[in-house]
C-alpha positions as CSV (number, residue, x, y, z in Angstrom):
1,M,-29.8,-5.9,-12.0
2,S,-26.6,-4.0,-12.4
3,L,-23.5,-4.6,-10.5
4,L,-23.5,-1.5,-8.8
5,S,-26.7,-2.4,-7.3
6,I,-25.1,-5.6,-6.5
7,L,-22.3,-4.7,-4.9
8,L,-24.1,-1.5,-2.8
9,Q,-26.4,-4.6,-1.4
10,T,-23.7,-7.0,-0.7
11,A,-22.0,-4.6,1.4
12,H,-25.1,-3.2,2.9
13,D,-25.7,-6.8,3.9
14,L,-22.2,-6.9,5.5
15,T,-21.8,-6.7,9.7
16,P,-20.0,-3.0,10.7
17,I,-17.3,-5.7,12.5
18,A,-16.3,-6.7,9.1
19,K,-16.5,-3.2,7.3
20,L,-14.2,-1.7,10.1
21,G,-11.6,-4.8,10.0
22,A,-11.7,-4.2,6.2
23,G,-10.8,-0.3,7.0
24,F,-8.3,-1.3,9.5
25,G,-6.3,-3.5,7.1
26,A,-6.5,-0.7,5.0
27,G,-5.3,1.3,6.9
28,V,-2.6,-1.0,8.0
29,A,-1.2,-1.7,4.6
30,A,-0.9,2.4,4.5
31,I,1.0,2.7,7.3
32,G,3.4,-0.1,6.4
33,A,4.0,1.1,2.8
34,G,4.6,4.7,4.5
35,M,7.0,2.9,6.5
36,G,8.9,1.0,4.5
37,I,9.7,3.5,1.6
38,G,10.8,6.2,4.7
39,Q,13.1,3.0,5.5
40,I,14.5,3.1,2.0
41,G,14.9,6.7,1.7
42,R,16.7,7.0,4.5
43,A,18.9,4.1,3.5
44,A,19.6,5.6,0.3
45,V,20.6,9.2,1.6
46,E,22.7,7.2,4.0
47,S,24.6,5.5,1.3
48,I,24.8,8.1,-1.0
49,A,26.5,10.7,1.8
50,R,29.2,7.9,2.2
51,Q,29.4,7.1,-1.3
52,P,28.6,10.2,-3.6
53,E,30.0,8.3,-6.7
54,A,27.6,5.8,-6.5
55,A,24.4,8.0,-6.3
56,A,22.6,7.2,-9.9
57,D,22.9,3.6,-8.8
58,I,21.4,3.9,-5.7
59,R,18.5,5.8,-7.0
60,A,18.0,3.8,-9.5
61,N,17.6,0.8,-6.9
62,L,15.4,3.3,-4.7
63,I,13.0,4.1,-7.4
64,V,12.2,0.1,-8.0
65,A,11.9,-0.4,-4.1
66,A,9.9,2.0,-3.6
67,A,7.8,1.2,-6.8
68,L,7.7,-2.6,-5.2
69,I,6.7,-1.5,-1.7
70,E,3.6,0.8,-4.1
71,G,2.2,-2.1,-5.7
72,V,2.0,-4.4,-2.6
73,A,0.1,-1.8,-0.7
74,F,-2.1,-0.6,-3.7
75,F,-3.1,-4.8,-3.8
76,A,-3.4,-4.7,-0.2
77,I,-6.1,-1.7,-0.2
78,V,-7.7,-3.3,-2.7
79,V,-8.1,-6.7,-1.2
80,C,-9.5,-4.8,1.5
81,L,-12.1,-2.5,-0.3
82,L,-12.8,-5.8,-2.1
83,I,-13.5,-7.2,1.2
84,V,-16.5,-4.4,2.1
85,F,-17.9,-4.4,-1.7
86,I,-18.1,-8.3,-2.4
């Protein structure tokens, strides 16, 4: 059997509640990441408005923090999808 057929059979055997829970978890992860990046962006804009000469440092920290949040959100969504397919 191919790996795809095994994954599809496993996904078919799961109860609808498990699939619903995994979908809900993926949605919560995406919403949480959006809120986190929004908070970081808001704080960065306020910081640059207060101290424009530090804009380069603030922007660099903004990009690093946003990348870390995106990484965690991507990991959470992948875990939720693995729950459905494995």
